[in-house]
C-alpha positions as CSV (number, residue, x, y, z in Angstrom):
1,M,3.8,-15.3,101.7
2,R,5.3,-12.8,99.2
3,K,6.2,-15.5,96.7
4,Y,2.6,-16.7,96.6
5,L,1.4,-13.2,95.8
6,F,3.6,-13.2,92.7
7,V,1.8,-16.1,91.0
8,P,-1.7,-14.5,90.8
9,L,-0.1,-11.3,89.4
10,L,1.7,-13.4,86.7
11,L,-1.4,-15.2,85.7
12,L,-3.3,-11.9,85.5
13,G,-0.6,-10.5,83.1
14,L,-0.8,-13.6,80.9
15,M,-4.6,-13.2,80.7
16,F,-4.2,-9.6,79.6
17,V,-1.8,-10.5,76.8
18,M,-4.1,-13.3,75.5
19,A,-7.1,-11.0,75.5
20,D,-5.1,-8.5,73.4
21,S,-4.1,-10.9,70.6
22,A,-5.9,-13.5,68.6
23,S,-4.8,-17.1,67.8
24,A,-3.7,-18.2,64.4
25,A,-6.3,-19.7,61.9
26,D,-6.4,-21.7,58.8
27,G,-7.1,-19.6,55.7
28,Y,-8.4,-21.4,52.6
29,F,-10.4,-21.0,49.4
30,Y,-14.1,-21.6,50.3
31,Q,-14.9,-21.6,46.6
32,V,-13.5,-20.4,43.2
33,N,-15.7,-20.7,40.2
34,Q,-16.6,-19.1,36.9
35,N,-20.1,-18.3,35.5
36,Q,-19.3,-20.3,32.3
37,T,-16.9,-23.1,31.5
38,T,-16.9,-22.6,27.7
39,A,-16.9,-19.3,25.9
40,K,-16.3,-17.4,22.6
41,V,-13.9,-14.6,21.9
42,G,-15.7,-11.4,22.8
43,D,-17.7,-13.0,25.7
44,H,-17.6,-11.4,29.1
45,V,-17.1,-13.9,32.0
46,Q,-17.0,-13.6,35.8
47,I,-14.7,-15.4,38.2
48,E,-15.7,-15.5,41.8
49,V,-13.0,-16.1,44.5
50,V,-14.2,-16.7,48.1
51,V,-11.8,-17.0,51.0
52,D,-12.6,-18.1,54.5
53,T,-10.9,-18.9,57.8
54,I,-11.2,-21.8,60.2
55,P,-12.5,-21.1,62.7
56,S,-14.4,-18.2,61.4
57,D,-14.1,-16.2,64.6
58,Q,-12.6,-12.9,65.7
59,G,-10.5,-14.8,68.2
60,Y,-8.6,-16.5,65.4
61,S,-7.2,-14.3,62.7
62,L,-4.5,-14.0,60.0
63,D,-2.0,-11.3,59.3
64,N,-0.6,-9.9,56.1
65,V,-3.2,-11.8,54.1
66,T,-3.0,-11.6,50.3
67,V,-4.4,-13.5,47.3
68,Q,-2.2,-13.5,44.2
69,A,-4.2,-13.8,40.9
70,Y,-2.4,-15.1,37.8
71,I,-4.9,-14.9,34.9
72,T,-3.9,-15.6,31.3
73,P,-3.7,-12.5,29.2
74,R,-6.2,-14.0,26.8
75,L,-8.7,-13.5,29.6
76,K,-8.4,-9.7,30.0
77,V,-9.3,-8.5,33.5
78,E,-11.5,-5.4,33.0
79,N,-12.6,-4.8,36.6
80,V,-12.4,-6.4,40.1
81,S,-14.9,-5.8,42.9
82,T,-14.2,-7.0,46.5
83,T,-16.4,-7.3,49.6
84,Y,-13.3,-6.7,51.8
85,G,-9.8,-5.4,51.2
86,T,-8.5,-3.9,48.0
87,Y,-7.2,-5.3,44.6
88,E,-4.3,-3.8,42.7
89,N,-2.1,-5.2,39.9
90,G,-2.9,-8.9,40.5
91,T,-2.9,-8.8,44.3
92,W,-5.9,-8.8,46.5
93,Y,-4.9,-7.3,49.9
94,L,-6.9,-8.4,53.0
95,G,-4.3,-7.1,55.5
96,D,-3.8,-7.9,59.2
97,G,-6.2,-9.3,61.7
98,Y,-8.3,-10.9,59.0
99,Y,-10.9,-13.6,59.7
100,G,-14.2,-14.8,58.1
101,T,-15.4,-14.8,54.5
102,A,-14.6,-12.3,51.7
103,T,-15.3,-12.4,48.0
104,A,-13.5,-10.9,45.0
105,T,-15.3,-10.9,41.6
106,F,-13.2,-10.7,38.5
107,Y,-14.9,-9.3,35.3
108,C,-13.0,-10.5,32.3
109,L,-13.1,-10.2,28.5
110,V,-12.3,-13.3,26.4
111,N,-9.9,-12.3,23.7
112,G,-8.1,-15.5,22.9
113,T,-8.7,-19.2,22.2
114,G,-7.7,-22.5,23.8
115,T,-7.9,-23.2,27.5
116,L,-7.8,-20.0,29.5
117,T,-6.7,-20.3,33.1
118,G,-6.9,-18.4,36.3
119,Q,-4.7,-19.4,39.2
120,F,-5.0,-18.1,42.8
121,Y,-2.6,-18.3,45.8
122,L,-3.6,-17.4,49.3
123,R,-0.8,-16.2,51.6
124,A,-0.7,-15.2,55.3
125,N,2.1,-15.0,57.9
126,N,0.5,-17.2,60.5
127,D,-1.6,-19.6,58.3
128,E,-1.7,-23.0,60.0
129,N,-2.3,-25.0,56.8
130,W,-0.7,-24.2,53.4
131,D,-2.2,-27.2,51.6
132,N,-5.5,-25.6,50.8
133,N,-4.1,-22.2,49.6
134,Y,-4.3,-22.9,45.8
135,A,-7.2,-22.8,43.4
136,R,-7.6,-22.8,39.6
137,I,-10.3,-22.3,37.1
138,D,-10.3,-23.2,33.4
139,I,-12.5,-21.8,30.6
140,D,-12.4,-23.6,27.3
141,V,-12.6,-21.4,24.1
142,P,-12.9,-23.9,21.2
143,F,-12.1,-22.5,17.8
144,T,-11.9,-23.2,14.1
145,D,-9.7,-21.7,11.4
146,L,-11.6,-20.1,8.6
147,K,-9.8,-18.3,5.8
148,A,-11.3,-16.2,3.1
149,T,-10.1,-14.4,0.0
150,A,-11.8,-11.7,-2.0
151,R,-11.3,-10.8,-5.7
152,A,-12.4,-7.7,-7.7
153,P,-10.9,-5.4,-10.3
154,T,-8.6,-2.9,-8.6
155,R,-9.3,0.0,-11.0
156,L,-12.8,0.9,-11.9
157,S,-14.6,3.7,-13.7
158,P,-17.8,5.4,-12.7
159,G,-20.8,3.5,-14.0
160,Q,-18.8,0.3,-14.5
161,T,-20.3,-3.1,-13.7
162,F,-18.0,-5.6,-12.1
163,N,-17.9,-8.9,-10.1
164,Y,-16.8,-9.2,-6.5
165,T,-16.0,-12.8,-5.6
166,V,-15.3,-14.1,-2.1
167,T,-14.3,-17.7,-1.2
168,I,-14.1,-19.1,2.4
169,V,-12.7,-22.4,3.5
170,N,-12.5,-24.3,6.7
171,M,-8.9,-25.1,7.6
172,G,-9.5,-26.0,11.2
173,V,-10.3,-29.2,13.1
174,E,-13.9,-28.4,14.1
175,N,-17.0,-27.9,12.0
176,A,-17.9,-24.2,11.6
177,T,-21.6,-24.1,12.3
178,N,-23.9,-21.2,11.7
179,T,-21.3,-19.5,9.6
180,Q,-22.1,-16.1,8.0
181,M,-20.3,-13.2,6.5
182,Q,-21.3,-9.6,6.7
183,I,-20.3,-7.8,3.5
184,N,-20.2,-4.0,3.7
185,L,-20.3,-2.2,0.4
186,P,-19.1,1.4,0.1
187,S,-21.7,4.1,-0.7
188,T,-20.2,4.4,-4.2
189,V,-21.2,0.9,-5.2
190,E,-24.6,-0.5,-6.0
191,Y,-25.7,-4.1,-5.7
192,Q,-27.0,-5.8,-8.9
193,S,-27.3,-9.6,-8.3
194,Y,-25.5,-12.6,-6.8
195,T,-24.7,-16.2,-7.3
196,A,-23.6,-18.6,-4.5
197,D,-22.6,-22.3,-4.5
198,K,-23.7,-22.5,-0.8
199,G,-26.1,-20.5,1.3
200,T,-28.0,-17.3,0.4
201,F,-27.2,-13.6,0.3
202,D,-29.6,-10.9,1.5
203,P,-28.8,-7.6,-0.3
204,Q,-30.8,-5.6,2.3
205,T,-28.6,-6.7,5.2
206,G,-25.5,-7.6,3.3
207,I,-25.3,-10.9,5.1
208,W,-24.2,-14.1,3.3
209,T,-25.7,-17.0,5.4
210,I,-23.5,-19.9,4.7
211,G,-24.4,-22.5,7.3
212,T,-22.0,-25.3,8.2
213,L,-18.5,-25.6,6.8
214,A,-17.2,-29.0,7.6
215,Y,-13.6,-29.6,8.6
216,D,-11.3,-32.1,6.9
217,N,-11.4,-35.2,9.0
218,D,-9.1,-37.2,6.8
219,D,-6.3,-38.6,9.0
220,N,-3.8,-38.5,6.1
221,E,-1.0,-36.2,7.4
222,N,0.3,-35.5,3.9
223,D,-2.9,-33.7,2.9
224,D,-3.4,-30.0,3.3
225,P,-6.1,-29.4,6.0
226,L,-8.6,-28.0,3.5
227,G,-12.2,-28.6,4.6
228,E,-15.4,-27.5,2.9
229,N,-15.4,-24.2,1.1
230,A,-18.0,-21.8,-0.3
231,T,-18.0,-19.1,-2.9
232,L,-20.2,-16.0,-3.4
233,T,-20.1,-13.7,-6.4
234,L,-21.7,-10.3,-6.3
235,T,-22.4,-8.3,-9.4
236,L,-21.9,-4.7,-8.5
237,K,-21.9,-1.3,-10.2
238,V,-20.0,1.8,-9.5
239,K,-22.4,4.7,-9.2
240,P,-22.0,7.0,-12.2
241,D,-21.6,10.1,-10.0
242,A,-18.9,8.4,-7.8
243,A,-16.0,10.6,-7.0
244,A,-12.5,9.5,-7.8
245,G,-10.7,7.8,-4.8
246,Q,-10.2,4.5,-3.0
247,Y,-13.0,2.6,-1.4
248,N,-13.1,-0.6,0.6
249,I,-15.4,-3.6,0.6
250,T,-15.1,-4.9,4.1
251,T,-16.3,-8.2,5.6
252,L,-16.9,-9.7,9.0
253,T,-17.1,-13.5,9.4
254,T,-18.7,-15.3,12.4
255,C,-19.7,-18.8,13.4
256,D,-20.7,-20.6,16.6
257,L,-17.0,-21.2,17.4
258,S,-14.3,-18.5,17.9
259,L,-12.1,-17.9,14.9
260,L,-8.3,-18.5,15.1
261,S,-7.9,-15.3,13.1
262,V,-10.8,-12.9,12.4
263,F,-8.6,-11.0,10.1
264,Q,-7.9,-14.0,7.8
265,A,-11.6,-14.9,7.8
266,S,-12.7,-11.4,7.0
267,P,-10.9,-9.9,4.0
268,T,-11.0,-6.3,2.9
269,R,-10.9,-5.5,-0.8
270,A,-9.7,-2.0,-2.0
271,L,-11.3,-0.5,-5.1
272,T,-9.8,2.5,-6.9
273,V,-12.4,4.6,-8.7
274,L,-10.9,6.7,-11.5
275,D,-12.0,10.1,-12.7
276,T,-12.3,9.0,-16.3
277,N,-14.5,6.7,-18.4
278,R,-13.7,4.6,-21.4
279,V,-15.6,6.1,-24.3
280,Q,-16.2,4.3,-27.7
281,L,-17.8,5.1,-31.0
282,L,-19.5,2.3,-32.8
283,I,-20.6,2.5,-36.5
284,S,-22.9,-0.3,-37.6
285,N,-24.4,-1.2,-41.0
286,P,-27.8,-3.0,-40.4
287,T,-28.5,-3.3,-44.2
288,G,-27.2,-5.4,-47.0
289,V,-25.7,-2.4,-48.7
290,R,-21.9,-2.1,-48.7
291,Q,-20.9,1.3,-47.3
292,R,-17.8,3.5,-47.0
293,H,-17.3,5.8,-44.0
294,V,-14.9,8.7,-43.6
295,I,-14.9,10.1,-40.1
296,Y,-13.1,13.1,-38.6
297,L,-13.0,13.3,-34.8
298,T,-12.3,16.3,-32.6
299,I,-12.3,15.6,-28.8
300,I,-11.8,18.4,-26.2
301,D,-11.0,17.0,-22.8
302,G,-10.0,19.7,-20.4
303,S,-7.0,21.4,-21.8
304,T,-6.3,18.5,-24.2
305,T,-7.6,18.5,-27.8
306,I,-7.4,15.3,-29.8
307,K,-8.0,15.1,-33.6
308,R,-8.3,11.8,-35.5
309,S,-9.6,10.5,-38.8
310,Y,-10.8,7.1,-40.0
311,N,-11.6,5.7,-43.5
312,F,-13.2,2.2,-43.7
313,Y,-15.8,0.0,-45.5
314,L,-18.6,-1.8,-43.8
315,G,-20.3,-4.8,-45.3
316,A,-23.8,-6.1,-44.6
317,G,-24.3,-6.3,-40.8
318,G,-20.8,-5.0,-40.1
319,T,-19.7,-2.9,-37.1
320,R,-16.6,-0.8,-36.6
321,T,-15.5,0.1,-33.0
322,I,-13.4,3.2,-32.4
323,T,-12.0,3.9,-29.0
324,L,-12.1,7.6,-28.2
325,G,-10.1,7.2,-25.0
326,N,-10.5,7.6,-21.2
327,L,-12.3,10.9,-21.0
328,H,-13.2,13.1,-18.1
329,R,-16.5,14.6,-17.1
330,G,-17.2,17.6,-19.3
331,A,-15.4,16.3,-22.3
332,Q,-16.8,17.4,-25.7
333,I,-16.9,15.2,-28.8
334,K,-17.4,16.3,-32.4
335,I,-18.0,13.7,-35.1
336,T,-18.0,14.8,-38.8
337,Q,-19.0,11.8,-40.8
338,Y,-19.2,11.2,-44.6
339,T,-21.0,8.0,-45.7
340,Y,-21.0,6.6,-49.3
341,N,-22.9,4.0,-51.2
342,A,-20.2,1.5,-52.3
343,E,-22.6,-0.4,-54.5
344,R,-22.8,0.2,-58.3
345,T,-26.4,1.4,-58.2
346,S,-28.5,3.7,-56.1
347,K,-29.4,2.3,-52.7
348,T,-31.0,3.3,-49.4
349,I,-28.2,3.9,-46.9
350,Q,-28.8,3.3,-43.3
351,Y,-26.2,3.2,-40.5
352,K,-26.2,3.4,-36.7
353,Q,-23.9,5.7,-34.7
354,K,-23.5,4.8,-31.1
355,I,-21.4,6.5,-28.4
356,T,-20.9,4.4,-25.3
357,S,-19.2,4.7,-21.9
358,N,-19.1,2.4,-18.9
359,A,-22.0,4.4,-17.4
360,H,-24.2,5.2,-20.4
361,Q,-24.8,4.9,-24.2
362,N,-26.6,7.0,-26.8
363,E,-27.2,6.4,-30.4
364,K,-28.6,7.8,-33.6
365,I,-29.8,6.1,-36.8
366,T,-29.4,7.8,-40.1
367,T,-31.4,6.7,-43.2
368,V,-31.1,8.3,-46.6
369,Q,-32.9,6.9,-49.7
370,N,-31.7,6.8,-53.3
371,V,-28.0,7.4,-52.6
372,R,-26.1,7.2,-55.8
373,G,-23.7,4.3,-56.2
374,R,-20.0,4.2,-56.9
375,Q,-19.3,6.6,-54.0
376,R,-20.4,9.5,-56.1
377,Q,-22.6,11.0,-53.3
378,A,-21.6,11.7,-49.7
379,I,-24.0,11.8,-46.8
380,K,-22.6,14.3,-44.4
381,R,-23.6,14.3,-40.7
382,I,-22.1,16.3,-37.9
383,T,-22.7,15.0,-34.3
384,R,-21.8,16.8,-31.2
385,A,-21.9,15.2,-27.7
386,T,-20.9,16.1,-24.2
387,I,-20.1,13.9,-21.2
388,N,-22.0,15.1,-18.1
389,N,-21.2,14.6,-14.4
390,Q,-22.7,11.1,-14.4
391,F,-20.7,10.2,-17.5
392,Q,-23.9,10.2,-19.6
393,I,-23.5,10.8,-23.4
394,I,-25.6,13.9,-24.1
395,Y,-26.1,14.9,-27.8
396,T,-26.0,18.6,-28.2
């Protein structure tokens, strides 16, 4: 009789053990998907990873459950949210006694081109089936290769007008549609006009709308992969009151596709603005009377004093240009001029005196009647001028 009493007690103990532990289950990926299959650099995409167990019942659970996430660095993970467990450094921890459905959402920034992948591996100590523990997503980031160059004088004076030319070419294997370039001018530069062999430029927004740049679809491997190009020339002017220093013209190029290199497609051009201006003196003879001019110059530029003299003849319609130098703001100019009638008989003498800089010009016309011939009578004129803060020539 005693041996029969032992059997019910043993069965009761086994029932107690079974009630205290769950049976193993099959863990698998219910679904892994992304909210977009194609993207551009700079887009934000979401990857949703859902795991489940079969059967999805408390009596069947998994222990030491993790999901390893291997996401390409070109798909930068910025944040991860989970409905169960925790995520840290590429591992989603679901722990022991896990059963049912849970979701992890990856919020990612696209910062590279090509095919971007995310691979996920589900692991558990007592998983009954390892064949359904892998999932992968692909996001295609098509791209083109645009390259641009910018040209402009490197050294400029206040008030100087110059050309800024930028050329862009498609060197990729895809058409670059809806191409545009944002051109940012420094505050020291003023827009004047533009010419473009393709598209239009809006001076209010600074946007050059180019349109489509076709790629080179010639299969000849010996050719350079140069597709369609476009060139824009802006006529610009340095503001007369611009301070000396270095200023940049920056650009930002975009199109419907991602760019292989935003840097190569968006050049920066450095401009150096000087603190001087090239000043010239022009003497013109608008009449038919031959003239002789003798000029004495005194230039005071800061602590520097320059003295020069010139002696020359001007025929009918002639002009003589004298370079006074690269002068600073506040420079003072004194011109003592003697003009003679180089004809044999008395004539009316007229000449124009013009002082110019890159920023400004000013002039005077002198007319004297019945000036004796053979250079026996001198017309003396003294002109004083100052260069102001905007490099304007002010007669004093």
